[in-house]
N, C-alpha and C positions, 0 to 999 in steps of 0.2 A: 634028121631035119625036123621031124615032128617033135623030137625031144627039145630041140632048140626053141621051137615056137612055144612049147609049153612053158619052158623056163622064162622066156620073154614075157609071156602072159602073166606068169606068177609075179615076176618083178614089177610089172605095170600095175597089177592089183595092189601090191604092197605099197608102192609109191602113192597111188591114189588114196589108199586108206590113211597113209601118213598125212597127206595134204589135207584131207577132210578132217582129220583129227585136230590139226593145228588151227584150221579155219574155225572149227567149232569152239576151240579153246579161246581164240581171239574174240569171237562173238560173246562168249560167256563172260570175259573180263572187260568188255567195253562198257564204261559208265555213262550214264545219262548226264549231260551237262546241266549244272545248276547255276542259279544266279545268287551269289552271296551279297548281302547288303551290310554296309557299315553306316549306321545312323549318326547324324551330327545335329546337335542342338545349339541354337544361337539365342542367347538371352536378350531381354529388353535393355534399351539404353535410355536412361532418364533424360528428359528435356530434348529428346530427338526421336520423333515418331516415324522418320523416314530412313532410318539407318539400314544399310545393306552390308552384310558380311561376305567376304570372298574367301572361301576355304579351299585349300590345295591338298592333294594326296600324291605321294610319290612312292614308287617301289624301292625297297631297300636291298633286294637281291635279284639276280638275273632270272631265276625260275619263277618269280612271282608274276602271275598274269596281270596284264595292264587293265585298269578299270575302264569301263565304258566311257567315262568322262573324268578327267583329272581335276576339274574345277567346279565348285558349286557356288552359286550366289543365293544367299538366304537372307530374307528380311528378318529384322529383330522379332523375337518371340516366335521364330519359325524353326522348322525341322527339315533337314534334307538327308540324303543317303547316297553313298558311293556304291555302285553296282559293279560286281566283278564276276565274270563267267568262269566257273571252275569245272574242269572235265576229269580231274583225277585227284586222288588223295595227296596231301602234302602239307608243309608248313610254310606259310607265305607272310612276309614282313613288309609293312608299309609305315610311313610317317604322315601325319596329318597336321596342318598348321594353318593359321590365318595369314593372308597377304595384307600387310598394312597399307592403308590408303594414304592420301595426301592431305587429309583434314587435320590441321594443327590443333583443333579444339577437341580431338578425339584421342583417347589413350587406347591403343589397340592391344588385344590380348596377345601376349608373347609366348603362351604355352605351346609346346610341341608334343603331340601324342605319338607314342610308338605303338602301333597296332599289329598284333599277331593273329593271323587267320589259320586256325587248325581245321583241316579238312580230312575226314576219314570215311571208311566204308561202313555202312550199317549192316545189321543182320539180314536185311532185305536186299543187299547188294545195291544200296542207294547211297549217294554221297550226302554226308551231313557236315556242318561246320560250326565252329565256335569262335567268337570274337573276344579277344582279351586286349585291353588297352592300358597303358601306363603313361605317365607324364614324365618327360625327360627331365632329370635333375630333381625329382621329387619321389618320396617314398609312398608306398601304397598304390592300390588300384582304384581308379575312379569308377563309379557306377555308370557314368555316361561320358560321352565326348562332348563337353560343353565349352562354348566360347562366349566370353562376356567383355564387351567394350564399355568404355565409360567416357562421359563428357568431363573435360578438365574444369575444375573450379577456378575462381579468380585467384586463389592463393597459389595454384599450381602454374599460373601463367608466368611468362618470362619476366624477370625483374628488370626494370629500366631505371635510369638515373634522372632525378629532378634537381635542377640547379636553382638555388634561391640566392638572389643578389640583393644586398642591402647597401644603399648609397648614403653616406654621411657627408654633409657639406664641409669643405675645406679639410677633409680627412681622407685616409686611404679607403678604397672600396673593399669591403669584406665579402668574400664568396664562401658560401657553405654548400656542401654536397650531401644530400640525403638519399636513402634507398626508398623506392616506392614500388608497389606491386602493380600499379596501373600501367596499361600497355602504351601510354602516351607520355611524352616528355613535356612538362609545363614549366615555363620560366616565370617567376614571380618577382617583381621588383618592389621593394619597400623603401620609402624615403623617410629618413628620420630628420626632423627639423630641430635644431638647437636654438635656444633663446639666450641672447647675450645682453648684458646691462650696458646701456648707452652712457656717454659721458655726462649727460645732464642728470641722469638718475644716480650717478656714483658720487657720494658726498666727499670722497677722498681725492677726486680728480684734481681740484684746484691746489690741494695741499701737496700732492705728489708732483704736480707740474712746477710748483714754486721752489722745490728743492733742486739745487744744482749739484750735479755730481760729475766726477771725471774731469775731462779736459775743459768743460765749460765753466768750472768754478774760478772766479777772479782772484787768485791767490796774490798776485802782485799788488793789486789795489788794496787788499787787506793789510799787507805789510806796510804800505805807505801810510795808511791811516793810523796803524799802531805806532809807527815811528814818530809821526806828527804828534800824537797824543802824549808820547813820552817826553818829547822836547817841550811841549807846552807845560807839562807838569813840572819839569825841572826849572823852566823859566819862572813859573809862578812861585816855586819854593824859594828860589834865589831872591826874587823881588820882595817877598815877605820878610826874608831874613835881613835884607838891607834896611827895610823900613823899621824893623824892630831895633836894629843897632843905632839908627839915627835918633829914634825916640829915647833910647837909654841915655845917649850923650846929652840931649837937650834937658833931660830931667836932672842930670848932674850939674 
């Protein structure tokens, strides 16, 4: 009986020792949570002193801790940072980009940053981290995460169509279409006046009107006149011949 009690006591002591050992080990490997920061810079926008950037961060893998806030609103020439609480070493991936607004006069930055957060244990058993960023679709590593919007110039505005209509009296209306970069459509009407020479100023009017052409020419009357002239000429010729013969007879 006593032997059984002693064995039970020994087993209990061993189990307690094992439990205390593992508890001490867990406490030894428990890391102090740190707050990792990912800074973001928003550059100035010309001709717009009240511009606000809206910057978004998203986790790219399931084991990446969620940031304290996934959206930042930063005024131009301002800096903000995403804060992420890290409690253990690891490699965590995020993407950061700007949410485009609805201002049609602003060209929003379309860059997407791929951010890798390397977290490791230091020699003092404290967590340390390193932030490395790249731009999706571009080579090289930028020194900072910068976003820059711009105000569209007049040349970048949407091209519209201007219709110019020219009206010529007694002729067909001519319509020309030209491209214009102004945002409004303007209709311009130009009237071209032509000057004609009146009948009184034209020296050939009387002469032209006096010439009869086509069906209005009196061909029948002309033929009658010509026939009458021929008959008169023949009669005159015969009359003179008879007179000459009578004179010759009288002289003989």
